[in-house]
N, C-alpha and C positions, 0 to 999 in steps of 0.2 A: 436181127438185134431188137431188143425191147427198149422203148423210151418211155419213161414215166413223167407224169405232169404234176406239178404243185400249183394249185389254184390260189391266186392272191387276192381275190375280190373282197375278202373279209378283213384283210390287213393292208398290204402295200398298195394295191390298186385304190382302195378306199382312202388310204393315207396320202397317196400321191395326187389324187384328183380333187378330193373334197375334204382335205385336212383332217381325216379320221373322224368325221362328224356323223357317220352312219350309226344310228342307235340300234340296239339289238332288236327292237320291235320291228324295224324295217325289214330285216332279213330272216327273222325267225321262221316265217312260213315256207321259206325255200330250203331250209337246212336238210330236210329229208331228201330232197332231190340232189343237193350237193353230195350227200352221203352215198347216193346211188350212181353217180356219174362215172365212176371208175378212176378217180384221181388217186395218185400215190399219196398225196397229203393235201390238207387244207391249211394254208397259212392264215391263222385267225387271231393271233395274240402277239404281245410283245411290241417292239417298236414304239410308236406313239399311241397305241390303243389304250394303254393303261392310264396315261396322263389324260387323254381325251375323255375317257369314261368318267373320271373324277372331276375334271375341270369344267367340262362342257355338257356332258350327257346325263349327269346325276345317276350314274350307274356304278354298281360295284363291279370292278373288272374281274374279280374272282368268280362272282356269280355268273357273269357273262360266259366265262370259260366253262363253268360247270353245265350251264344250259346248252352250250354248243356240243359239249361232250355227250350229254344225254340224247341229243337229237341226231348225233352222227356216230353211232357205235361201230361202224364198219370202216371208217377212214381215219388214217393217222392225222392227229392235230399237231400243228407246227407253230413255233414261236421264234421271234428274233430277239437275241439277247446281246447286249454290248459288253460281254465279258465282265470284268471287274466293275464296270459302270452300271451293270444291270440294265435298267430302262431309263436311267438318269444321265447326268452330265458330269459326275465326279466318281472317284473310286470309293467303293464301300468295303468295310472290313469283311474278312473271310467268313465269319459266322453268319453275316447277313446274306452273302452270296449263296452259301450252302443252304440256308433256310429258304431263300427265295426259290431256288431250283427245286428243292424237295417239295415245297408246296405247289409249285407249278405242275410237277409230275402228278402229285396226289390229286390235283383238281382236273387233270385230263390231258396234259401235254405229253405227246409221244416223241416228238423230235424238237431238239433245241439247236437252232443255228447260232453259233457263238462266234462273235468277231471282236477284234480290237481295232480301234480307229488308226492306230499306228502300226498294225501288224506286229506288235510286240507280243510274242508267244507267252511271255511270263504273265500277261494280263488275262489270258484265257485258261491257264492251267487249272485253277481251282474250280472254275465253272465246268470245264470238261470232266474233271475228276468226279465232281458231285453228280453230274448228269449220268455218268456211267454207273456210279454207286446206286443211283435210284432206278436203274434198269431202263432208262430212256436212251434214245439215239442221239449221240453227240455229233453234230455236223460242224467241223472246224472250217473256218472261213478265211479266204484271202480277199482283202479289200483291194480291188483292182484300181490302179491309177497309172498315169504315164508321166515319166520324168527322166532326167539323165541318170538316176540311180535305180530305177525300176526297169527290169528286163526279164527275159525268159529264165535266165539262170537264177536270178534272185527269187523269182516266184517258185521255181522247182525246189530250191533250197528251203524256202518257207514251208512249202507243202510237206516236205519230208519231216521238218521239225514238228508240224502240226500232227502228222500221222503218228509220230512217235509218242504222242500223248494218249493214243488209243482211240481216236475218233473213228466213227464208222462210215463217214463220208467227208469229202472236202468240197466246199462250195466256192466258186469264183463269183464274187459279189461286185458287179459293175454298176455302182449306184448312180453314175452320171450318164450311162448309155454311151460311153465313149470307146468301148472296145469294138474294133472293126471286125468284119468277118475273118480276115486273115489273122489278126491278132488272136481272136477267139479260137480259131482252128489250131493255130500253132501252140497256144497255151494248153488247150484241152488235150491235144495229142501228146505234148511233153509230160503233162501230169499223168496221163494214162500209162505212159512208158516208165514212169518213175515212182509211182505210188500204187498200192494194191487196192485201196478203197474206192468206192464209186465216186464219180465226179458229177457235181450239180452246178448248173449255170443259172445265174440271176442277172438280168440286165433290164434296162428301161428303153422305151421307144423314143426318148427325148430327142435324139439326133437323127432318127430315122434309120438307124443301123440295126435295131433289135431283131427283126425277123431274119435278116441275112446272117447275123452273128449266131443266133441260136441254131439255125440250120447247119451252118458250118461246124459249130461245136458238136452237134449230133453226129455229123459225118466223121468227126475226129474221135468219137467214142463216148461223148458225154452221156451219162445214164439218166439224169433227171434234169428237166428244164422248168423254169417258172413262167407262168402265163396268167392272163386275166381274161375272164369272160368278156366277149367282144364289146358290149356297150360300156364297160368300165376299163377298156384297154386303150392303148395308144397314148400319144403325148408323153407326159411324165410318168405314166403307168407302164405296165408290161405289154408286150405283144399279145395279140388275141389268141385265146385258147383254140377256138374253132378253126381258125385259119391254119394254125400249126398242126392240129390233129389231121385236118384234111390233107395238108401237104405231105406230112410224114407217112401217112397211110398210103398215099399214092407212090411214094418212094419205096414202099415195101417194109417199113418198120412196123414192129409189133406195138400197138398202142391200145391200152385198155379203155380209154375215154370214149364214152358213148355220145355221138354227135346229136342224137335225138334228145337225150336228157339235157345236153348243153343248150339246145334251142329253148327248152322249157325254162332253164335257169336264166338265159339271156332275156327271154320275154318277161320274166318276173322282174328283172332289174331295170328294164327300160323305163317304166314309170318313175322309178326312184331317181334315175339319171335326169329325166325330164323335169321332175320337181326341183332337183338341185340346180339345173340350168335356169329355171324360172326364178328361183330365189336369189340367184347370184352366187350360191355356194360353190357351184361348179363354173369356173371362169373359162370360157371357150379358148382363151389364150393357152392354157395348160394342155389343151388337146392337140395343139399344133406341133410342128417340128421345129426345133431350135438348134440349128447347126452351129451357132456361136459357141455352144457347149464344147464343141471339138477344139475350139481355140482356148477358152477359159477353163474348161473342165469343171464347170459349175453345175452341180445337180439341180434339177428343177425346183426342188423344195428350197434349196439355198437361194436360188434366184428370186423366188417369190418372197423370201424373207428380206433380201436386200431391197427389193422394191417397196415392201411394207415399211422398213426402217426409214428409207429416204422419203417416202410419201408422208410419214408421220411428222417429219421435220421440214416438210415443204421443200425438199431438195432433190426431187426426182430428176431434175435436169443434170444432176451429178452422176447419174447411173453409169454412163459410158466411162467416166473417170474411175469409178469404183470397180468396174469390170476389168479395166486395165491394171488397176492396183492389186487386185486379188491374186493373180499369179506371182506378182513380185513379193507380196507378203508370204505366200506359200513357199517360195524359194528361200526367203529369209529364215523361215521356220524349219528348213530341212526337208521340204517336199512331202509333208504329211498327206495321205489320201483325204480327199474332201468328203468325209462322211461324218455323221454325228459322233462326238461333239466337235470334231476338228473343223467341219465345214462352217458351223456357226462362229467359232472362234476366229477363223481366218476372215470370214465375211465382215464380222463386227469390227475387226481391226483395220481392214481395208477401208471401210466406211469412215472410221474415226480418222484415219490418215488423210483422206480426201477432204472431209469437212473441216478439219483443223488447219488445212493448208500446209501442214508440216508432218513429215513421216515420224511416227512414234512419239509425237508430243504427248499423247495420252495413250498409255498401254493398258489394255484391259486386265482385270484380275486373273482371268482364265489364261490369257497368253503368258502372263508372268509365272503362273503355276506350271504351265507347260515348259517354259524355259528353265525353270528350277528343277525339272525332271519328275514332276508329280503325276504326269500322265503316262510316263514310260519313256522308252528310248526313242529319240527322234530318228526317223528313217535315214536322214542325211545330216550334213553339217549345218548347225544353226549359225546365222550371221554373228561374227565375233562382236561387231558393233552393237548389235541388239543384246547379246549376252552381257556385254559390259554395262549397258543401260539398266538392265534388270538385276544383275548379280554383283556388279562391281568387281571385286577381286575374288569373290567366292567361286567355287566350282559347283556345277549342277549335281543334284542327287542322281546316283547311278544304280541304286538298288531297286528292288520291287517295292513300290510305294505302299501297297496294301500291307506290307509287313510292319509299317510304322503306325498303323491304325489300331485303336483299341476296339475290342468287340462292341457291337452296337445293339444287339437284340434286347438284352436285359435292361439296359438304360431306357430304351424306347418303351418297353413294357411298363416299367416303373412310372414313367412320365404319363402315359396314357391312362393307366388305371382302368376304370370301368368303361371308358370311352371305347376301348378295343374289346370286341366280343370274340375275337379269334386271333390266332397267329397271323392269319392273312391280313387282318386289320393293321397289325403292327408293321408288317412289311409295306403295306400301302402308305402308312405314315412315314416310314423311313425314306421311301422313294420320293414321295411328294407331300411333305408335311402340311403345308398350308391348305392344299386342295383336299387332302384326306381328312383333316380336322373339320373343315367346312362340310364335307360329305357326311361325316359321323354325326355332326350336329343336326343336319337336315334329316338324316335317317331317324334320329331319336325323336325329332319333332313330328315327323310323319307317323311314327308309331303311336305317340301320344294322341295325335289328332284322330287316328283310326280307332283307338280305344275309346275316346270320348264319343265319337260318332256311334260306336257299337252300343255303348251304355244308353245313349239317348234313344236309339231305336228300340232297345229293350223296354225302357221306361214308357 
């Protein structure tokens, strides 16, 4: 049996360990080797990379993608997309979703892993449809979580609904690393028995289960697994590529990844990791094993956000109370999976409840929108008391929220005018308005400075 590998060092490993702060210049020299390693795909875009490029790295995310594509002509490039949320934290109109996917494919993306934080299939329909129309690979995604309403039967039912959209693979996305080897084996085996498309497994090393879970998923028939080159693996990142390749080859699986090239790639990234450790960008804490996540189901990124929120308010001593409150808020909201944007919403609300000394004294705007039905259908029953606080006697919206949104592309184009030099610029603005406008202004200033310098040199 053949097992394919998706390498995550350019996206999720980078995002999980160093908050997506790796500039293109850091990894540009190793792209040729990544292209020759034998990976099934390179996850290199989507998730937080887009925001980070504009906000922190002064990079055009579209240019980054084009440069990776140029350097890696032989390997599929992959991105992560939050369905109707795209790369942001709210729903966007269908014309924006379709334009974003079209441009992603035009600029080099081959595989789009599409998920919805609530596993509401209505919220990935348009993204899947446009991905297929553009000739790219649509990988429908199950956000894995554990609750009284999530079980093997519900996941198989969800997988069948996703497959019916026409996706070419289904990914089990275990964002908190809480899927045990047995649970992974049982789920992968059940999906292989009930759907016809390949099964992909994504997990994290957060709880220490990752290696065992991926091995058992492969034994159950999983076709593709996500991993990270070893010096950017472990902790809140993925299990190590080299270790898994070594193990699976010993078990007789057909694996295309070349260990010798992996060593060269790992040697290249070691100084980058060392620099991140020295600067404090890479906190050794995130490299460790956090078994508390098995109790609270809090992904590593969400935990770091909670710590940052409390530290900023000089209330870090309240962390244990917030950790206890988080699953209670999640239950009140109908057990949503803790993945962006739901993880942020639940974490912020739990923090607000603890700091106020009263549950739901202050309810965030996002949680109110969720209860109103603007993010989709809650997986389980939302607390009646909480619904009453937000809605009064009104009923939540039960339709597909994107159907209520006006088209957004033309309005954004009109607003930007000459600031936007391409449709990609318009999409950057729609996704992250403040950050994109600041980037456009700096880009224009840099052009003028370059022109002035050139004229001076000529004179």
